[in-house]
C-alpha positions as CSV (number, residue, x, y, z in Angstrom):
1,M,-3.9,26.7,-1.6
2,A,-0.8,24.7,-2.8
3,V,-0.9,21.0,-1.9
4,Q,1.6,20.0,0.4
5,D,4.0,17.0,0.2
6,P,2.7,14.2,1.8
7,T,6.0,12.8,3.0
8,D,6.6,15.7,5.0
9,N,7.2,15.3,8.6
10,K,5.6,11.6,8.4
11,G,6.6,9.6,11.5
12,D,10.3,10.9,11.6
13,I,10.3,10.9,15.6
14,A,8.7,7.3,15.5
15,E,11.3,6.0,12.8
16,E,14.3,7.6,14.7
17,A,13.1,5.7,17.9
18,Q,12.0,2.4,16.5
19,S,14.0,-0.6,17.4
20,E,15.8,-3.1,15.3
21,V,13.5,-5.9,14.0
22,R,14.9,-9.4,14.0
23,A,13.4,-12.2,12.3
24,P,12.6,-15.3,14.3
25,K,15.1,-18.4,13.2
26,F,12.5,-20.0,11.2
27,G,13.8,-19.4,8.1
28,V,11.2,-18.2,5.1
29,V,8.2,-18.5,7.7
30,G,10.2,-16.2,10.0
31,R,10.8,-13.6,7.6
32,I,7.1,-13.8,6.7
33,F,6.0,-13.0,10.0
34,V,8.2,-10.1,10.7
35,H,7.6,-8.9,7.1
36,T,3.8,-8.9,7.6
37,F,3.8,-7.8,11.2
38,E,7.0,-5.4,11.6
39,S,5.3,-2.1,12.3
40,I,3.6,-3.9,15.3
41,I,6.8,-5.8,16.3
42,A,9.0,-3.0,16.1
43,N,7.0,0.2,17.9
44,R,5.5,-0.7,21.3
45,D,3.0,2.1,21.2
46,F,1.4,1.3,17.8
47,R,1.4,-2.4,19.7
48,M,-0.8,-0.9,22.2
49,L,-3.0,1.1,20.0
50,W,-3.7,-2.0,17.8
51,F,-4.6,-4.2,20.6
52,G,-6.9,-1.3,21.7
53,M,-8.5,-1.5,18.0
54,V,-8.4,-5.3,18.2
55,L,-10.8,-5.3,21.4
56,S,-13.0,-2.5,20.3
57,M,-13.5,-4.1,17.0
58,G,-14.4,-7.2,18.5
59,G,-16.9,-6.0,20.7
60,F,-18.5,-4.0,17.9
61,Q,-18.7,-7.1,15.7
62,M,-19.9,-9.2,18.4
63,Q,-22.7,-6.5,19.1
64,M,-23.6,-6.1,15.3
65,V,-24.7,-9.7,15.1
66,A,-26.3,-10.0,18.3
67,R,-28.2,-6.9,17.4
68,G,-29.1,-8.3,14.0
69,I,-30.5,-11.2,15.3
70,L,-32.2,-9.9,18.3
71,A,-34.0,-7.0,15.9
72,Y,-35.3,-9.9,13.6
73,E,-36.5,-12.1,16.0
74,M,-38.3,-9.1,18.1
75,T,-39.8,-7.5,14.6
76,D,-39.7,-10.2,12.0
77,D,-39.2,-7.5,9.5
78,A,-36.1,-7.3,7.2
79,L,-36.6,-3.6,6.7
80,I,-36.8,-2.8,10.4
81,T,-34.2,-5.2,11.1
82,G,-31.8,-3.5,8.3
83,L,-32.4,0.0,9.4
84,I,-31.5,-1.0,13.3
85,G,-28.2,-2.2,11.8
86,L,-27.7,0.7,9.8
87,G,-29.0,2.9,12.7
88,F,-25.2,4.2,13.1
89,A,-25.0,5.4,9.3
90,P,-27.0,8.8,9.8
91,S,-24.6,9.9,13.0
92,L,-21.5,8.4,10.9
93,L,-22.3,10.8,7.9
94,V,-22.8,14.0,10.1
95,V,-20.4,13.2,12.7
96,S,-17.8,11.9,10.6
97,I,-16.5,15.5,9.2
98,W,-16.5,16.9,12.6
99,G,-14.4,14.1,13.9
100,G,-11.9,14.7,11.2
101,V,-11.5,18.2,12.4
102,L,-11.2,17.0,15.8
103,G,-8.7,14.5,15.2
104,D,-6.7,17.2,13.4
105,R,-7.0,19.9,16.5
106,M,-7.2,17.7,19.6
107,E,-5.1,15.2,21.6
108,R,-6.0,11.9,20.0
109,R,-5.5,9.7,22.3
110,T,-8.5,11.1,24.6
111,L,-10.5,11.2,21.7
112,I,-10.4,7.7,20.9
113,Q,-10.5,6.8,24.7
114,A,-13.8,8.6,25.2
115,S,-15.3,7.2,22.1
116,Q,-14.3,3.6,23.0
117,A,-15.7,4.2,26.8
118,A,-18.8,5.4,25.4
119,N,-19.5,2.5,23.2
120,G,-18.9,0.2,25.9
121,L,-21.5,1.8,28.3
122,L,-24.0,2.3,25.5
123,A,-23.4,-2.0,25.1
124,G,-24.0,-2.2,28.8
125,L,-27.1,-0.3,28.6
126,V,-28.9,-2.5,26.2
127,G,-27.6,-5.5,28.6
128,V,-29.7,-3.7,31.4
129,L,-32.7,-3.1,29.3
130,L,-32.6,-7.0,28.4
131,F,-32.2,-8.2,32.1
132,T,-35.1,-5.6,33.2
133,D,-37.2,-7.1,30.1
134,S,-37.7,-3.3,28.8
135,L,-36.1,-3.8,25.6
136,A,-37.9,-2.4,22.6
137,W,-36.6,-2.2,19.1
138,G,-36.4,1.5,19.0
139,H,-33.7,1.5,22.1
140,L,-31.5,-0.8,19.8
141,L,-31.8,1.7,17.0
142,G,-31.0,4.6,19.3
143,V,-28.2,2.8,20.7
144,S,-27.0,2.2,16.9
145,V,-27.3,5.9,16.2
146,A,-25.4,6.7,19.3
147,Q,-22.4,4.5,18.6
148,G,-22.1,5.4,15.0
149,A,-21.4,9.0,16.5
150,M,-18.8,7.6,18.8
151,F,-17.4,5.2,15.9
152,A,-17.2,8.7,13.7
153,L,-15.2,10.4,16.3
154,Q,-12.8,7.4,17.0
155,M,-11.8,6.3,13.6
156,P,-10.4,9.4,12.1
157,A,-8.4,10.4,15.0
158,R,-6.7,6.7,15.3
159,Q,-6.0,6.6,11.6
160,A,-4.6,10.0,11.8
161,A,-2.0,9.3,14.9
162,I,-0.7,6.2,13.3
163,P,2.1,8.0,11.5
164,S,3.3,9.6,14.9
165,L,3.8,6.0,16.2
166,V,5.6,4.1,13.4
167,G,8.2,4.8,10.9
168,K,7.3,6.6,7.5
169,N,8.6,3.6,5.9
170,Q,6.4,1.6,7.7
171,L,3.0,3.4,6.9
172,P,1.5,0.9,4.5
173,N,2.2,-1.9,6.7
174,A,0.6,-0.3,9.6
175,F,-2.6,0.9,7.9
176,A,-2.7,-2.8,6.4
177,L,-2.5,-4.0,10.0
178,N,-5.0,-1.7,11.4
179,A,-7.5,-3.1,8.8
180,M,-6.3,-6.4,9.7
181,A,-7.9,-5.9,13.4
182,M,-11.0,-5.4,11.5
183,S,-10.6,-8.5,9.5
184,M,-9.7,-10.6,12.4
185,M,-12.5,-9.9,14.4
186,T,-15.2,-9.9,11.7
187,L,-13.5,-13.5,11.4
188,I,-13.7,-14.3,15.2
189,A,-16.4,-12.2,16.8
190,P,-19.4,-12.8,14.6
191,A,-19.0,-16.7,15.2
192,L,-18.3,-16.2,18.9
193,A,-21.4,-14.2,19.0
194,G,-23.8,-16.4,17.2
195,V,-22.6,-19.4,19.4
196,L,-23.0,-17.4,22.7
197,Y,-26.2,-16.1,21.6
198,E,-27.7,-19.5,21.4
199,V,-25.9,-20.8,24.6
200,I,-25.8,-18.0,27.0
201,G,-28.6,-15.8,25.3
202,P,-28.8,-12.0,24.3
203,K,-28.4,-10.5,27.9
204,N,-25.0,-12.1,28.4
205,V,-23.9,-11.5,25.0
206,Y,-24.3,-7.6,25.6
207,V,-22.6,-8.0,29.4
208,I,-19.7,-9.6,27.4
209,V,-19.3,-6.8,24.7
210,C,-19.2,-4.2,27.0
211,A,-16.6,-5.7,29.1
212,V,-14.7,-6.1,25.9
213,M,-15.0,-2.4,25.0
214,L,-14.1,-1.1,28.4
215,I,-10.7,-3.3,28.6
216,A,-9.9,-1.7,24.8
217,V,-9.9,1.8,26.7
218,I,-6.9,0.4,29.2
219,F,-4.9,-0.7,26.2
220,T,-5.3,2.9,24.6
221,S,-4.3,4.3,28.1
222,L,-0.7,2.9,27.5
223,V,-0.5,4.8,24.4
224,P,1.4,8.1,25.2
225,K,-0.4,11.4,24.3
226,M,-0.7,12.0,20.8
227,P,-1.4,16.0,20.3
228,P,-2.3,17.3,16.5
229,P,0.6,18.1,14.2
230,S,0.2,21.9,14.6
231,V,-1.8,24.3,16.5
232,V,-4.9,25.4,14.5
233,A,-6.0,28.7,14.5
234,Q,-9.0,28.7,12.0
235,S,-12.4,27.9,12.7
236,V,-13.9,24.6,12.5
237,L,-15.9,25.4,9.4
238,E,-13.0,26.9,7.8
239,N,-11.0,23.3,8.7
240,I,-13.9,21.2,7.2
241,L,-13.9,23.5,3.8
242,E,-9.8,23.4,3.6
243,G,-10.2,19.4,3.9
244,F,-12.6,19.1,1.1
245,R,-10.4,21.6,-1.1
246,Y,-7.3,19.5,-0.4
247,I,-9.0,16.3,-1.6
248,G,-10.4,18.0,-4.6
249,Q,-6.9,19.5,-5.4
250,N,-5.4,15.7,-5.2
251,K,-6.6,13.9,-8.0
252,L,-5.5,10.6,-6.9
253,I,-7.1,10.7,-3.3
254,L,-10.1,12.0,-5.2
255,N,-10.4,8.9,-7.6
256,I,-9.9,6.5,-4.8
257,M,-12.6,8.3,-2.8
258,I,-15.1,8.3,-5.7
259,Y,-14.2,4.3,-6.4
260,S,-14.7,3.6,-2.6
261,V,-17.9,5.4,-2.0
262,I,-19.7,3.8,-5.4
263,V,-18.5,0.2,-4.5
264,A,-19.2,0.4,-0.8
265,L,-22.8,1.6,-1.4
266,L,-23.4,-1.4,-3.6
267,S,-21.3,-4.3,-1.6
268,M,-21.5,-3.4,2.0
269,P,-25.5,-3.2,2.5
270,F,-25.8,-7.0,1.8
271,R,-23.3,-7.8,4.6
272,M,-25.8,-5.7,6.8
273,L,-28.6,-7.8,5.4
274,V,-27.0,-11.2,5.4
275,Q,-28.9,-12.5,8.5
276,V,-32.2,-12.0,6.5
277,Y,-30.9,-13.6,3.3
278,A,-29.6,-16.3,5.6
279,K,-32.7,-17.1,6.8
280,D,-35.1,-16.9,4.0
281,V,-33.0,-18.6,1.4
282,Y,-31.0,-21.2,3.7
283,G,-33.2,-21.3,6.8
284,S,-30.1,-20.7,9.0
285,E,-29.7,-20.7,12.7
286,P,-27.9,-17.6,14.7
287,S,-25.0,-19.9,15.1
288,E,-25.0,-20.4,11.0
289,V,-25.4,-16.7,10.5
290,G,-22.2,-16.2,12.6
291,M,-20.4,-18.5,10.3
292,L,-21.3,-16.7,7.2
293,L,-19.8,-13.4,8.8
294,T,-17.0,-15.4,9.8
295,A,-16.3,-16.4,6.4
296,L,-16.3,-12.7,5.4
297,G,-13.8,-12.0,8.0
298,L,-11.6,-15.0,6.9
299,G,-11.6,-13.6,3.3
300,G,-10.9,-10.0,4.9
301,L,-8.2,-11.7,7.2
302,V,-6.4,-13.2,4.0
303,G,-6.9,-10.1,2.0
304,T,-5.4,-7.9,4.9
305,V,-2.3,-10.2,5.3
306,S,-1.7,-10.3,1.4
307,I,-2.0,-6.4,1.7
308,A,0.5,-5.8,4.6
309,N,3.4,-7.4,2.4
310,L,2.8,-5.3,-0.6
311,R,5.1,-2.8,-1.5
312,E,5.9,-0.2,-4.3
313,G,6.0,-1.6,-7.6
314,H,3.2,-4.5,-6.8
315,Y,0.4,-2.5,-9.2
316,R,-1.6,-1.9,-6.0
317,G,-3.6,0.3,-7.9
318,W,-5.0,-2.7,-10.3
319,I,-5.5,-4.8,-7.0
320,V,-7.7,-2.0,-5.7
321,L,-9.9,-2.0,-9.1
322,I,-10.0,-6.1,-9.2
323,G,-11.6,-5.8,-5.9
324,A,-15.4,-4.5,-7.4
325,L,-14.8,-7.6,-9.8
326,I,-14.2,-10.1,-6.6
327,A,-17.4,-8.5,-5.0
328,S,-19.4,-8.9,-8.3
329,A,-18.5,-12.7,-8.8
330,S,-18.9,-13.3,-5.0
331,L,-22.4,-12.1,-4.8
332,G,-23.3,-13.8,-8.4
333,L,-21.9,-17.3,-6.5
334,I,-24.0,-16.6,-3.6
335,V,-27.2,-15.8,-6.0
336,A,-26.6,-18.3,-8.7
337,V,-26.1,-21.8,-5.9
338,P,-28.7,-21.1,-3.3
339,V,-27.0,-23.6,-1.0
340,Y,-25.1,-22.6,2.4
341,F,-22.0,-24.0,1.4
342,A,-21.9,-21.4,-1.6
343,G,-22.7,-18.6,0.8
344,V,-19.9,-19.5,2.7
345,L,-17.7,-19.2,-0.2
346,G,-19.4,-16.4,-1.6
347,M,-18.9,-14.4,1.7
348,V,-14.9,-15.3,1.7
349,G,-14.7,-13.6,-1.7
350,M,-16.5,-10.4,-0.2
351,G,-14.1,-10.5,2.4
352,L,-11.3,-10.5,-0.1
353,A,-12.7,-7.7,-2.4
354,E,-13.6,-5.4,0.6
355,Q,-10.2,-5.4,1.9
356,A,-8.9,-4.7,-1.6
357,R,-11.1,-1.5,-1.5
358,W,-11.1,-0.5,2.1
359,A,-7.5,-1.4,3.5
360,L,-5.4,-1.0,0.3
361,G,-7.4,2.1,-0.7
362,Q,-7.2,3.6,2.7
363,S,-3.4,2.8,2.8
364,L,-2.8,4.4,-0.6
365,M,-4.9,7.5,0.7
366,M,-2.7,7.8,4.0
367,E,0.3,7.4,1.9
368,N,-0.7,10.4,-0.4
369,T,-2.2,12.9,2.1
370,S,-0.2,15.6,4.1
371,D,-0.1,14.7,7.9
372,Q,-2.2,17.8,8.9
373,Y,-4.9,16.7,6.5
374,R,-5.0,12.8,7.7
375,A,-7.9,12.8,9.6
376,R,-9.9,15.0,7.7
377,V,-9.6,12.8,4.6
378,M,-10.0,9.8,6.5
379,S,-13.3,11.6,7.9
380,V,-14.7,11.9,4.5
381,L,-13.9,8.2,3.7
382,M,-15.6,7.2,7.2
383,M,-18.8,9.2,5.5
384,T,-19.1,6.0,3.1
385,F,-20.8,4.0,6.1
386,G,-23.1,7.1,6.8
387,L,-24.1,6.7,2.9
388,M,-25.1,3.1,3.2
389,P,-28.7,3.8,3.8
390,I,-28.8,5.0,0.3
391,G,-28.2,1.0,-0.8
392,M,-29.3,-0.4,2.3
393,V,-32.9,1.0,2.6
394,P,-33.5,-0.1,-1.2
395,L,-32.0,-3.8,-0.9
396,G,-34.2,-4.5,2.5
397,Y,-37.3,-3.4,0.9
398,A,-36.7,-5.4,-2.4
399,M,-35.6,-8.4,-0.4
400,K,-38.9,-7.7,1.6
401,E,-41.1,-7.6,-1.7
402,Y,-39.4,-9.6,-4.2
403,G,-37.4,-12.2,-2.3
404,A,-33.9,-12.4,-1.1
405,R,-32.2,-13.4,-4.4
406,P,-33.3,-11.3,-7.3
407,P,-32.1,-7.8,-5.6
408,V,-28.8,-9.4,-4.6
409,A,-28.4,-10.5,-8.5
410,W,-29.3,-7.0,-9.6
411,T,-26.3,-5.6,-7.1
412,S,-23.9,-7.9,-8.7
413,I,-24.7,-6.7,-12.1
414,A,-24.2,-3.2,-10.9
415,L,-21.0,-3.8,-9.4
416,L,-19.7,-5.6,-12.7
417,T,-20.9,-2.5,-14.5
418,V,-18.9,-0.1,-12.1
419,A,-16.0,-2.5,-11.9
420,V,-15.4,-2.1,-15.7
421,L,-15.9,1.5,-15.8
422,S,-13.7,2.1,-13.5
423,I,-10.8,0.2,-15.1
424,F,-11.4,2.4,-18.2
425,L,-12.2,5.9,-16.5
426,M,-9.6,5.9,-13.5
427,P,-6.3,5.9,-15.3
428,Q,-4.6,7.6,-12.2
429,L,-5.6,4.9,-10.0
430,R,-4.3,2.1,-12.9
431,R,-1.0,4.0,-12.8
432,I,-0.4,3.3,-8.6
433,K,2.4,0.7,-8.1
């Protein structure tokens, strides 16, 4: 099977219809602002999809913080807390690939809305259980699993829809801004959730999460229907196999995929157990845990703003590779200096590193993927989250048995090793400009 030109039919309609973007008369600041947000400013439909993403991720991030704190308070067990935090991982692993096929076969707006609404209602269910004093940690795990499935259905369809809403010259910017929505909410939502948890309690936090997620559905409804690029006559299984063959034939995508999965398996489990590390090492309160995750979001926001301004010729492949080095150094700082402020600085670095891997890596993959395969390629990348228990369960167990700091130090060393090996073994990635 021949690999199709990834630039074929990519956002042609949106490019013809997009309005002219004029920089505000604020000199350099105005030009930088417009350059950073050009795809949102120029395309009303992408703007609505983006606002829906902001609200959806805001509710998701608030819920993750509240769920982690609540689970640890209920169980006082780092391993159970980690399992609840990553309960969505198995469903992501199983459902992601099916979500990719559906995103390439179905009308995408409906798929996104349905998953957003389901996530909101599931958060509302936890709120009801809290108000009736009938919540058990198994309920939190079950909701986490179900929401993982909904997330796996939503994200491939959302990413695949972007090229139909913006001009093809704006694709890198649009994908970076989509990642920025996640970073903004990682910056704002955890701190807000931590403070609200202390002030109004977990019951009301879950009510707010439910409302925010359902409002996201309204914004998404303002986007026109987004049919798949072509009628697919093959079976679902044939579509899945075809997607894997496409990835295998595109060596650049394959390199980015392998690198992203390995680095994610090493770096992401720590963020899922940060509440355990913060309590055991710093003696942190819930609001301080929220601030640590806010620091992660701050680093991610700085990273995505920078990535949104990158263009060809900026050695983007090197930036992706350097991300693992930054993650290693950040974890090293957190371990070497066991004080809260060092933890904040380290989390900022982790946020920067994550966006180098996730936002920029994702953008490069989507730029080099044919439109008809975008959702399937994205779904395979989403499976990264489903593989996190491979890293999270051993880390949670090691933190319980050996204390919080030694396992994080081992993780830092492993990341450094992967970063150095990737620089030498992935020339295709190094050469991307």
